[in-house]
N, C-alpha and C positions, 0 to 999 in steps of 0.2 A: 504493500500499500504506499502511495506517495506521501511524503511528509508534508504537513500543513505549512511549514515555514517557507516552502518555495512553490506552493500550489498556484500562486498568481504570477510571481516573478520567476521565469524559467531561464532568463539570461541577463547578463549585465553588459552595459555599454561602457567601454574604456575610452576616455578622452585622449589618452596618449600624452606625448610631450609637447606637441604643437599642432595648431590647425592650419598653418601655412603649408601649402603643397610643395613649395620649393624647399623649405626646411625639412619636410618629411622625406623628400628624395635624398637630400644630403645626409640625413640621419640614417636612412636605409643603407646607403653606401658605407658610411662611417662605422655604424654598429655591426654591419656584416663583417668588416675587417677586424673589428675588436673581438667579436665572438669567435672568429676563426683563430685569432691570436690566443684567446683563452683556451680553446680546445687543444691547439697544437702545443702551446707552452706547457700546459699541465700534462699532456700526454708525453712530452719530451722528458719531463721530470720522472714520470712513471717508468718509461722505457729505460732511462739512464740508471735509475736505482735498481730496477729488476735485473738488468743485464751486467751490472758491475758489482762483483762480489765484495769489493772493498767498501761499498755503501750499504752492505747488509748489516746495519747497526740500528739500535733503537731510535736514534734521531731521525734517520731517513725512513724508517718504518712509519713513524708519525707523520713525516713530511708527505709521503705518497698518499696517506689518508686525507691530509689537508687538501692535496691536489684533487682527489676524487670529490670531496665535498665542494670545492670551488667550482669544478666543472658542472656538478649537479645543480648547485645553487644558481649559476648563470643560466643553465639550460631550462629551468622552470620559468624564466621570465623573458630572456633575450630573444629566442627564436620567434615566439609569438609577437613580441614587440616589433621585430624586424619585418615580419609578414604584414602586420597591421599598418605599417607605414605605407603600404601599397593599396590599402583598403579604405573605402569611404566609410563603411560601417564596421567599427571595431567592436565586436561582441565576443563574449565568452559565456558558456553555459553555467548554470548555477553550480553543478557538481565540478565543472572545470575550475571555477573560481574557488570553490571550497578546497579542492585538491591543491591548487596553487598556494593558497594560504597555509595549508597544513604542512606542505613540504618546505616552504620557505622558512617557517618557524622551526621545523624539525632540523633542517640543515644549519640554519643560523645558530640555534642553541647548541647543536653538536659542535660546530666550529669554535664557538667561544670556549667550550669545555676542552676541546682538543688543544687549543692554544695554551690553556692552563697546564695540560699534560705535557706539552712541549717545554713549558717553563720549568716544570719539575725535572724533566730530562736534562735540561741545561744546568740546573742547580747541582744535580748529582754528578754530571760530567765535569763540571768546573770545580766544585767544592770537595767532591769525593772521587777523584779520578781512578784511584786504585781499586775501588769497589764498584765502579760503574757498571760493568757487565753483570756482576752478581746482583746488584740492587735492581737494575733495569732488565730483569730476566724476561723471557717470552711470556711467562705467566702474568707478570706485572703489566707488561705492554698490552696484553689482551684485556686485562682488567681495566686499564685506563681507557682503552678504546671503547669497550662496552659501556663503561660509565659515561663517556661523552655522548654516545648515541642514546643511552637511557635518559639522561638529563634532557637532551633535545626532544625525545619522544614525549616525556612527561610535560615539558614546557609547551610543546605544540598541541598536545591533547587538551591541556588545561585552557589554552587559548581558543581552540575550536569548540570546547564545551560552552563557551560564552555565546557562540553564534548559532549553534545547531538548532535551537528551538525558537529563534527569533522569527517573528512574522514579517515577511517581505511582501507587501501588497500593492506597491505603486512605484515610487522612484527607483530607478535602476542604473543611474549614471554615476560611474566612479571616475573622479578627477585624477587619474593616474594612468600609467602604462601597464599596470598589473593590479591584481586584486589585493589592495592594501587593507588589512584587517580593520583598522580604525575607521577608514573611509566607508567600508562596506557596512559596518555596524551602524553608522549614521543614517543609512538608508532604511533601516527597520521602521515598521509602523508602530513605534512606541517610544517612550522617553528612554534614551540609552546613555544619558550623561554619566550615571554612576557606572554603567557597564564599560564605557570608554575609559574611565579612570582606572577600573580594575585591569583592563587589558594593558594600559600604559604602565601600571604598577607592576604587573607580572613581567613584562619584557624589560622594563627599566630595572627592576630588582635583579634579574638574571645578569643583565649587562653590567650593572654596578658591582655586583658581587665578584663576577669573573674579572672585571677590570682591577678591582682592589687586590684580589689574589695575585694577579700578574704583577701589579705594582710592588707588592710586598716581596714577591719572589725575586724580581730583578734587583730590588733594593738590597736584599740580603746577599745576593750573588756579588754585586758590586762592592758591598761592604766587606765581604769575605776575602776578596782578592786585592783590596786596596793596598795591603802591605807587601804584596808580591813584587818581584823585580819588574822593572818597566816593561820588559819584553813579555813577561807572563801576563801582566795586566792588559797590555795592548792586544795580545792574542785572545784573552777572555772577552774583552770589550768588542773586538772584531766579530767574534762568534755571536755575541748577544745583539749586536747592532741590527742584523737582519731580522731577528725575532722581534725586537722592539719596534722596528719600522712597520712590520706586518701587524702587530698588535695595535699600533696607533692608527693605521689605515682602517683596520677592522672595527675598532671601538669608537673612534671619534664621531662618525656619522650616527651611530646608535645612541651614544651618550647625548649628543646634541638633540636628536629627535625626541628622546624620552625625558630630558631635563627641561626642554622647551616644547612640550607636546602640542601647544596650540599656536605654533608659529605658522607662517604663511605656507600654503600648499606648494607654491612654486619653489620654496626653499627645500621642503620635504622631497619634492620630485628630484631635485639635483642630488640631494643626499642619498636617495634611494637608488638612483642611477649609479652613483659612486660605489655604494655598498654592494649592490647585486651584480654589477658589470665590471667596473674598473678595479675593484679590489681583487677579484679572481684573476684579472689580467696581470696586475702588478705583483702578486705573490710569487709566481714562477720567475718573473724578471728579477725581483729582489734576491731570491734564493740562488739564482744562477750567477748573477753579476757579483754578488758579495761572498760567494762560497767557492773557494779554490778547489775543494774536493769535487764538487759537482762539475765545475768547468773542466777539470782534468779528466774526469770520467767521460764527459761528452766528447772531448777531444780524442780520447782513446777509442771510443766507439766509432766516431767519424773516420778515424784513421784505419781502423780494422775493416770498415765497409768500403772505403775508397781504394785501398790498396789492391784488392782483387780486381776491381774495375780497371785500375791503371795497368795492372799486369796483362789483362785481356786486351786492352787497347794497344799495348806495346807488341803483343804477339800478333 
C-alpha cells in the first residue's frame, strides 16, 4: 500500500544552480570535466594502492575507503545535476529524492567518522611508531571501518525518520540541484520549524563532535612531536598536512551551514557544490601531490606498463 506522505506529491522539481541557458551549458561542460576528474582521480588511488604492495598499510587501507566514499558521494548528486543542465524540467521522483537524501547523509556521516579513524591512525604512526602495526592490526582496521559506516547509517536513518511520515500535499519545488533535506522538509503541509531545528541539530552535532575529535587528535600529535629534532618534526608535520587540509575542506562547509543554518540559499548552494563535488575532487589531488609514497608508487606502475609498450615499439 502506498504511503500517505507522498500520495499527492509523486515528484519534486529541482531549480538547479541557475536559470540562465548559457550558464547551464557552461556548467554542463565544467561539471562533466570535474566529475570525470573525481572518478579517474579516486580510481587512480585505488589502483595504485591495490597494485603496490608497499602501500598495503593501515593508512592506505583507510585512504582507499575514503576514495570509495568520495566517488559514491559525488555520484549521488553530480550525474543527475549534469543531465539536468540539458533539461527544461528538472524533476526527481519522491523515492529518488528520498534515496538521494539517505545516501548523502549515510556517506557524509561515514566520511566524517573515517577521517577520525585516519587521525587515530596518524597518532599511532607518529607517536607510537614501534607498535604501529601491532596496534593498527587488521582487526582494529575492520572495527574502525565498520564503526564509521555504522555511525553514518544511524545518522542517516535518524534523519530520514524525520521525513518519512511527513505529509506532502502541494508545493514540490526544491531550490537546489539535489534533494537537500532541510529544503524538502519545508515543503511539508504542516509546521516543520521544530523539525528543521532537530535535523540541523542532528547533523550539526555529528559535524561538531567529529571536528572536535580531529582537532584534539592533531593537537596532541603536534604537541607530542614538538621536542623532536627539526627533521623529525618536519616529517611528522608533512605527513599531517595532507590530512589537515582534507579535514578543513570537508568540515568547513558543514560547520558553516549548521552554525548559520538560516543563511541565504545561494550561499548554501555554493557550499553544497563545494562539499559534494569539489571536495571529492580535491582529496585525491591533495593525497597524491603531498604524498611521496603515492607519487613513487604511481611512477613505478606507469613505468612497468610503459616499458612493455616501448619494447614492442622498438621490435
